[in-house]
C-alpha positions as CSV (number, residue, x, y, z in Angstrom):
1,M,-17.9,-11.2,-22.4
2,S,-18.1,-7.4,-22.4
3,T,-15.3,-5.3,-23.5
4,S,-14.8,-3.9,-19.9
5,T,-14.2,-7.3,-18.4
6,K,-11.9,-8.7,-21.1
7,R,-8.2,-8.6,-20.4
8,T,-6.4,-6.4,-22.9
9,Y,-3.2,-7.2,-24.7
10,H,-1.6,-5.6,-21.6
11,N,-2.8,-8.6,-19.5
12,F,-5.0,-6.5,-17.2
13,K,-8.6,-5.4,-17.3
14,N,-9.2,-1.8,-18.4
15,E,-11.6,-1.4,-15.4
16,E,-8.6,-1.7,-13.2
17,L,-7.5,1.7,-14.4
18,W,-10.7,3.4,-13.2
19,S,-9.3,3.7,-9.6
20,L,-5.7,2.8,-10.2
21,D,-4.7,3.9,-6.8
22,I,-7.1,1.4,-5.2
23,T,-5.9,-1.3,-7.6
24,I,-2.3,-0.7,-6.7
25,A,-3.1,-0.5,-3.0
26,K,-4.9,-3.9,-3.2
27,F,-1.8,-5.4,-4.8
28,I,0.7,-3.9,-2.4
29,L,-1.2,-4.3,0.9
30,P,-1.1,-8.2,1.3
31,R,2.6,-8.2,0.2
32,L,3.6,-5.5,2.7
33,K,1.8,-7.5,5.5
34,R,3.6,-10.7,4.5
35,F,6.9,-8.9,4.2
36,K,6.5,-7.5,7.7
37,K,5.9,-11.0,9.1
38,A,8.6,-12.7,7.0
39,T,11.5,-10.3,7.1
40,R,14.1,-10.6,9.8
41,G,16.2,-7.6,8.9
42,H,15.9,-3.9,8.6
43,P,17.8,-1.1,6.9
44,S,21.2,-0.5,8.5
45,D,20.5,3.0,9.6
46,L,17.3,2.0,11.5
47,T,16.6,-0.1,14.5
48,E,14.2,-3.1,14.2
49,K,11.6,-1.1,16.2
50,Q,11.9,1.9,13.9
51,W,11.5,-0.3,10.8
52,D,8.5,-2.1,12.3
53,S,6.9,1.3,12.9
54,I,7.6,2.5,9.4
55,L,6.1,-0.7,7.9
56,D,3.0,-0.3,10.1
57,K,2.5,3.2,8.7
58,M,2.9,2.0,5.2
59,I,0.4,-0.8,5.8
60,F,-2.1,1.7,7.3
61,S,-1.9,3.8,4.2
62,F,-2.4,1.0,1.7
63,D,-5.1,-0.5,3.9
64,F,-7.0,2.8,4.0
65,I,-6.8,3.2,0.3
66,A,-7.6,-0.4,-0.6
67,N,-10.7,-0.4,1.5
68,E,-12.7,2.4,-0.1
69,R,-15.3,2.3,2.6
70,K,-12.8,3.8,5.0
71,M,-12.1,6.7,2.7
72,F,-15.5,8.3,3.5
73,G,-15.6,7.7,7.3
74,E,-15.2,10.0,10.2
75,D,-12.0,11.8,11.0
76,N,-11.0,11.8,7.4
77,D,-8.6,14.7,7.5
78,N,-6.6,13.0,10.2
79,N,-6.6,9.7,8.3
80,W,-5.5,11.3,5.1
81,K,-2.6,13.0,6.9
82,K,-1.6,9.5,8.2
83,V,-2.0,8.1,4.7
84,D,0.2,10.8,3.2
85,G,2.8,10.1,5.8
86,G,2.8,6.4,5.1
87,L,3.0,6.9,1.4
88,T,6.0,9.3,1.9
89,L,7.7,6.6,3.9
90,F,6.9,4.0,1.2
91,A,8.6,6.2,-1.3
92,K,11.6,7.0,1.0
93,W,12.2,3.3,2.0
94,F,11.1,1.6,-1.2
95,N,14.7,0.3,-1.8
96,G,14.7,-1.2,1.7
97,L,11.8,-3.6,0.9
98,W,13.9,-6.7,0.4
99,W,15.4,-9.6,2.4
């Protein structure tokens, strides 16, 4: 087994660090999708509809990053603005991701 594919003493492959943003997005994306389907609540200062919209924006951002092929498609400037908005919401509402 080559050095790059061996897990380190950190319990992850060093190659996962090459594009850490993509690695993290691939971890978060399916969990956000499941969270949206499974959760029945929302932060107290939001309506259910507002929370659903915020989750959709977060999911768009992580999906865009996780799927590298989208990163180089048409209308990239507009997509990156949406990604930045979704990531800002993720940071703002991070503590609201529980049930």
